[in-house]
C-alpha positions as CSV (number, residue, x, y, z in Angstrom):
1,X,0.0,0.0,0.0
2,X,1.4,3.3,-1.1
3,X,1.6,6.3,1.3
4,X,0.2,9.8,0.8
5,X,1.7,11.8,-2.0
6,X,4.3,14.3,-0.8
7,X,4.2,17.7,-2.3
8,X,7.4,19.5,-3.0
9,X,7.7,22.9,-1.4
10,X,7.5,25.8,-3.7
11,X,9.4,29.0,-3.2
12,X,8.0,32.5,-3.8
13,X,11.5,33.9,-4.0
14,X,12.4,32.6,-7.4
15,X,10.5,33.4,-10.6
16,X,8.3,30.6,-11.8
17,X,9.2,29.9,-15.4
18,X,5.9,28.1,-16.0
19,X,4.1,31.4,-16.4
20,X,5.5,34.2,-18.4
21,X,3.9,37.4,-19.5
22,X,0.4,36.0,-18.7
23,X,0.9,33.0,-21.0
24,X,1.1,29.5,-19.5
25,X,4.2,27.6,-20.6
26,X,4.3,23.9,-21.0
27,X,6.7,21.9,-18.8
28,X,9.1,21.5,-21.8
29,X,9.0,25.2,-22.5
30,X,9.7,26.0,-18.9
31,X,12.6,23.5,-18.8
32,X,14.0,25.0,-22.0
33,X,13.7,28.5,-20.7
34,X,15.5,27.5,-17.5
35,X,18.3,26.0,-19.6
36,X,18.6,29.1,-21.8
37,X,18.7,31.2,-18.6
38,X,21.6,29.1,-17.4
39,X,23.6,29.8,-20.5
40,X,23.0,26.7,-22.7
41,X,22.7,27.2,-26.4
42,X,20.0,25.9,-28.8
43,X,22.1,22.9,-29.9
44,X,22.8,21.8,-26.3
45,X,19.2,22.2,-25.2
46,X,18.0,20.3,-28.2
47,X,20.2,17.3,-27.2
48,X,19.2,17.5,-23.6
49,X,15.5,17.7,-24.3
50,X,15.5,15.5,-27.4
51,X,13.0,13.0,-25.9
52,X,10.6,15.8,-25.0
53,X,10.8,18.1,-28.0
54,X,10.2,15.6,-30.8
55,X,8.4,12.3,-30.8
56,X,9.9,9.1,-32.1
57,X,7.6,9.0,-35.2
58,X,7.2,11.3,-38.2
59,X,3.7,12.4,-39.3
60,X,4.0,9.6,-41.9
61,X,4.4,7.0,-39.2
62,X,8.1,6.3,-39.9
63,X,10.5,6.2,-37.1
64,X,12.8,9.2,-36.7
65,X,16.5,8.8,-36.1
66,X,18.1,10.6,-33.2
67,X,19.7,13.2,-35.5
68,X,16.2,13.9,-37.0
69,X,14.7,14.3,-33.6
70,X,17.5,16.7,-32.6
71,X,16.8,18.7,-35.8
72,X,13.1,18.8,-35.1
73,X,13.9,19.9,-31.5
74,X,16.1,22.7,-32.8
75,X,13.4,24.0,-35.1
76,X,10.9,23.9,-32.3
77,X,13.3,25.9,-30.0
78,X,13.9,28.4,-32.9
79,X,10.1,28.9,-33.1
80,X,9.8,29.4,-29.4
81,X,12.6,32.0,-29.4
82,X,10.5,34.1,-31.7
83,X,7.7,34.3,-29.1
84,X,7.9,37.2,-26.6
85,X,6.4,35.2,-23.7
86,X,9.2,32.6,-24.1
87,X,11.9,35.3,-24.2
88,X,10.4,36.8,-21.1
89,X,10.7,33.5,-19.3
90,X,14.3,33.1,-20.4
91,X,15.0,36.7,-19.2
92,X,13.5,36.0,-15.8
93,X,15.8,32.9,-15.4
94,X,18.9,34.8,-16.6
95,X,18.3,37.6,-14.2
96,X,18.2,35.1,-11.3
97,X,21.6,33.7,-12.4
98,X,23.1,37.1,-12.7
99,X,21.7,38.2,-9.3
100,X,23.2,35.1,-7.7
101,X,26.7,35.9,-9.1
102,X,26.6,39.5,-7.6
103,X,29.1,38.7,-4.8
104,X,31.7,37.4,-7.3
105,X,31.2,40.5,-9.4
106,X,31.7,42.8,-6.5
107,X,34.8,40.8,-5.4
108,X,36.2,41.1,-8.9
109,X,35.6,44.9,-8.9
110,X,37.3,45.2,-5.5
111,X,40.3,43.2,-6.8
112,X,40.7,45.4,-9.9
113,X,40.4,48.5,-7.7
114,X,43.2,47.3,-5.5
115,X,45.4,46.8,-8.5
116,X,45.0,50.5,-9.4
117,X,42.1,50.6,-11.9
118,X,40.5,54.0,-11.2
119,X,37.2,53.1,-12.9
120,X,36.9,50.0,-10.8
121,X,37.7,51.9,-7.6
122,X,35.2,54.6,-8.5
123,X,32.5,52.0,-9.2
124,X,33.2,50.2,-5.9
125,X,33.0,53.5,-4.0
126,X,29.7,54.3,-5.8
127,X,28.2,50.9,-5.0
128,X,29.1,51.3,-1.3
129,X,27.7,54.9,-1.2
130,X,31.0,56.6,-0.5
131,X,31.3,58.4,-3.8
132,X,28.8,60.5,-5.7
133,X,29.8,60.7,-9.4
134,X,27.6,63.7,-10.3
135,X,27.7,65.6,-7.0
136,X,24.0,65.4,-6.5
137,X,24.4,65.9,-2.8
138,X,26.1,69.2,-3.0
139,X,26.0,71.2,0.2
140,X,23.4,73.9,0.2
141,X,24.4,77.6,0.2
142,X,24.8,79.1,3.6
143,X,23.7,82.6,4.2
144,X,25.0,84.4,7.3
145,X,23.0,87.4,8.4
146,X,24.5,89.7,10.9
147,X,22.0,92.1,12.5
148,X,22.8,95.7,13.4
149,X,25.9,95.9,11.3
150,X,26.0,98.7,8.8
151,X,26.7,97.9,5.2
152,X,29.8,99.5,3.7
């Protein structure tokens, strides 16, 4: 006798690739968007998802070879890439990856600044709030009024 089904916990912190721009993505599209967001290219994704992108049979009923299935998968991915909702899902996943690498980016900026790169040092100081590039926080003008002193 099987036990009760266990639901996997979901997190509200990460974007859900199954819904992009109001359009519901299929599980295969969501998986492809996640792979694109992680930096894989079309050829790699087509090989990874070959069993899910193209069926084993052609419309004529003949069996497809693995090469043909990869080719069909690539063309399906190419068609999805033209869709705005799919690109939005890829963008959401790519932003998460970039956001997770922020500490390494800041560490790299700090290392370049220590080596003498002025632009890196300036950027590091701007990020930490210790430098204002445009002088937006200029001190206000101070007016001193002295009473009962005749003007020359």
